[in-house]
C-alpha positions in Angstrom: 0.3 -6.4 10.3 2.6 -3.7 11.6 1.6 -0.4 13.2 2.0 1.7 10.1 -0.9 3.4 8.5 -1.7 2.6 4.9 -4.6 3.1 2.6 -6.1 -0.3 2.6 -9.7 -1.6 3.1 -9.0 -2.9 6.6 -7.9 0.6 7.7 -10.7 2.5 6.2 -14.1 3.5 7.6 -17.0 1.5 6.3 -18.7 4.5 4.7 -19.9 4.6 1.2 -17.5 7.4 0.4 -14.5 5.4 1.7 -15.5 2.3 -0.2 -15.9 4.3 -3.3 -12.4 5.7 -2.8 -10.8 2.3 -2.4 -12.7 1.0 -5.5 -11.4 3.9 -7.5 -7.9 3.3 -6.2 -8.0 -0.3 -7.2 -9.5 0.5 -10.6 -6.8 3.0 -11.5 -3.9 0.9 -10.3 -5.2 -2.2 -12.1 -6.0 -0.2 -15.3 -2.5 1.3 -15.3 -0.9 -2.0 -14.7 -2.9 -3.6 -17.5 -1.9 -0.7 -19.9 1.8 -1.2 -19.0 1.8 -4.5 -20.8 -0.6 -7.3 -21.9 -3.9 -7.1 -20.1 -3.5 -10.7 -18.9 -2.3 -11.4 -15.4 -0.7 -14.6 -16.5 1.8 -12.7 -18.6 1.8 -9.3 -16.9 3.5 -9.4 -13.5 2.5 -5.9 -12.5 -1.1 -6.6 -13.3 -1.1 -9.9 -11.4 0.4 -8.1 -8.4 -2.2 -5.3 -8.5 -5.1 -7.8 -8.7 -3.7 -9.7 -5.7 -3.3 -6.5 -3.7 -7.0 -5.6 -4.1 -8.6 -9.0 -4.3 -9.8 -8.9 -0.7 -10.9 -5.3 -0.6 -12.8 -5.0 -4.0 -15.6 -6.9 -5.7 -14.5 -9.0 -8.6 -16.5 -6.9 -11.1 -14.4 -3.8 -10.1 -11.3 -5.6 -11.1 -12.7 -7.1 -14.2 -14.1 -3.7 -15.4 -10.7 -2.1 -15.0 -9.0 -4.8 -17.1 -11.7 -4.6 -19.8 -11.3 -0.8 -19.9 -7.6 -1.3 -20.5 -8.3 -3.7 -23.4 -10.5 -1.1 -25.1 -9.5 2.1 -26.8 -9.4 4.1 -23.6 -6.2 6.1 -23.3 -6.4 7.8 -19.8 -2.8 8.5 -18.6 -2.4 8.1 -14.9 0.7 9.7 -13.4 2.4 8.7 -10.2 3.3 11.4 -7.6 4.9 11.5 -4.2 4.6 14.2 -1.6 6.4 14.5 1.8 5.2 16.3 4.9 6.1 17.1 8.5 2.8 16.5 10.3 1.3 17.2 13.8 3.5 16.3 16.7 6.6 16.0 14.6 5.2 13.1 12.5 6.5 12.2 9.1 4.0 11.6 6.3 4.4 10.4 2.7 1.5 10.6 0.3 1.6 8.7 -3.0 -0.9 9.7 -5.7 -2.0 8.2 -9.0 -3.9 10.8 -11.0 -4.9 12.1 -14.4 -4.5 15.7 -13.1 -1.2 16.3 -11.3 -2.1 19.9 -10.3 -5.4 18.8 -8.7 -3.7 16.0 -6.8 -1.0 18.4 -5.4 -3.5 21.1 -4.4 -5.8 18.6 -2.8 -3.1 16.7 -0.8 -1.3 19.9 0.3 -4.6 21.5 1.4 -5.7 18.5 3.5 -2.3 18.3 5.2 -1.7 22.0 5.9 -5.2 22.4 7.3 -4.3 20.0 10.0 -1.0 21.7 10.8 1.4 19.9 8.5 3.9 21.4 6.0 5.9 20.1 3.1 9.3 18.8 4.1 11.7 16.1 3.0 11.1 13.1 5.2 11.5 10.0 2.9 15.0 9.4 4.3 13.2 8.3 7.5 11.5 5.4 5.7 12.7 2.3 4.0 11.0 0.8 0.9 10.0 -2.8 1.7 7.9 -5.6 0.3 5.5 -6.9 3.0 3.8 -10.3 2.9 1.3 -11.5 5.5 -0.1 -15.0 5.8 -0.8 -17.8 8.3 0.4 -21.4 8.7 4.2 -21.4 9.1 7.0 -20.9 11.6 9.5 -18.1 11.5 12.5 -20.4 11.1 11.0 -22.4 8.2 9.9 -19.3 6.3 13.3 -17.6 6.7 15.2 -20.7 5.7 13.1 -21.2 2.5 13.5 -17.6 1.4 17.2 -17.5 2.0 17.7 -20.8 0.1 15.8 -19.2 -2.8 18.2 -16.2 -2.7 15.4 -13.8 -1.6 16.7 -10.6 0.1 15.0 -11.1 3.5 14.9 -8.2 5.9 12.8 -9.7 8.7 10.4 -12.5 9.4 8.1 -12.3 12.5 5.1 -14.3 13.8 2.5 -12.7 16.1 0.5 -14.2 18.9 -2.3 -15.1 16.4 0.0 -17.0 14.1 0.2 -14.3 11.5 3.5 -14.4 9.7 4.9 -11.1 8.4 7.7 -11.3 5.9 9.7 -8.2 5.0 11.9 -8.4 1.8 13.6 -6.0 -0.6 10.8 -4.6 -2.9 12.4 -6.1 -6.0 12.1 -9.6 -4.4 8.4 -9.4 -3.5 7.2 -11.5 -6.4 10.0 -14.1 -6.0 9.2 -14.3 -2.2 5.5 -14.9 -3.0 6.2 -17.7 -5.4 8.5 -19.4 -2.8 5.9 -19.2 -0.1 3.2 -20.5 -2.4 5.4 -23.5 -3.4 7.0 -24.3 0.0 4.0 -23.6 2.3 1.0 -24.1 0.0 -0.2 -20.6 0.5 -3.2 -20.0 -1.8 -3.9 -16.4 -0.8 -2.0 -13.8 1.1 -3.6 -11.6 3.7 -1.3 -8.9 2.3 1.4 -8.7 -0.4 2.5 -5.3 -1.5 5.3 -2.7 -1.4 5.3 -0.1 1.3 7.4 2.6 2.9 8.4 1.4 6.4 9.6 3.9 9.0 13.1 3.5 10.4 11.8 4.5 13.8 8.3 4.7 15.2 7.1 7.6 17.3 4.1 8.3 19.5 2.3 11.7 19.6 0.2 13.4 22.2 -3.6 13.3 22.1 -4.0 16.7 20.3 -1.6 15.7 17.5 -3.2 12.3 17.3 -6.6 13.8 16.7 -5.3 16.1 14.0 -3.4 13.3 12.3 -6.3 10.9 12.4 -8.6 13.5 10.9 -6.0 14.2 8.2 -5.6 10.5 7.3 -9.3 10.1 7.1 -9.5 12.9 4.6 -6.6 11.6 2.6 -8.3 8.1 2.5 -11.3 9.6 0.7 -9.4 11.6 -1.9 -9.8 10.3 -5.4 -6.1 11.0 -6.2 -4.5 9.4 -3.2 -3.1 5.9 -3.7 -1.2 5.3 -0.4 -0.3 7.1 2.8 2.6 6.2 5.1 3.5 7.7 8.5 5.9 6.9 11.3 3.3 7.3 14.1 2.6 4.2 16.0 -0.2 5.2 18.3 -3.0 5.9 15.8 
C-alpha cells in the first residue's frame, strides 16, 4: 500500500468524528462528480471513479444520498484547493481541499499546520502525481505485460509478501489500467484505485517531529474541508 499518508478510511482513527469526516469527504466528492456530468456512473467516468474510491470506506446509503442530491435542484458549488507546507523535521506536506468556503478552508488548514511548527512553502516539486491501484491475485510480470500491451503508461508494478499487487501509472491512464486489470485478471473490486501525490524521496524524522506530524495529520483528517493529505515521511 506504500508508506505515504493519505486521508483514507484505513488510515483514520475509528472515532465517530473521523468517520463523519470521511463520510462528508465522500459525499462532497461524489456529489461534485455527479454534478460535473450525468448523475449516472455508467456514463459519468468521474462519478464511477469516485464511487469506487469510497465504496469500501462508506455505507451504500451515503453514496446514494450524494447522487440523489446531485439529481435534485441543489446547487452547492465545491471548489478545489491545494496548499503546500514545510512541516516538522523538514517534512513536506500537501493538503487538498474541496469546499464551499475557500477562506474557511485556508484558515483552518493553515492554522492546524502552523500550530504544529509548519509553514507555507512550495514543496509540490518533490512529489509526482500518480494513479495507484492495489489488488490481489496476479504476478508482477503478468500485470506489467498486460498493461504495456494495452498502451498504459506504467510507472511501476510491485507485489508484497502478502500477494498485494501495487500498480503505479500515469494519472490519465488510471481508468484504462483498471479496465485492463478487470478484463485480464478478473478483478471485481480493487483494494484501492485513485490518484495520489507520491514523493520522489522518502525521509524519516525524529520522535519529536513524528509526534507533531502525527497530531497534525490527525487534525487534518477531521477537518470538513480537507479532501486528501500527502507527505514524504515514511516513519509515521
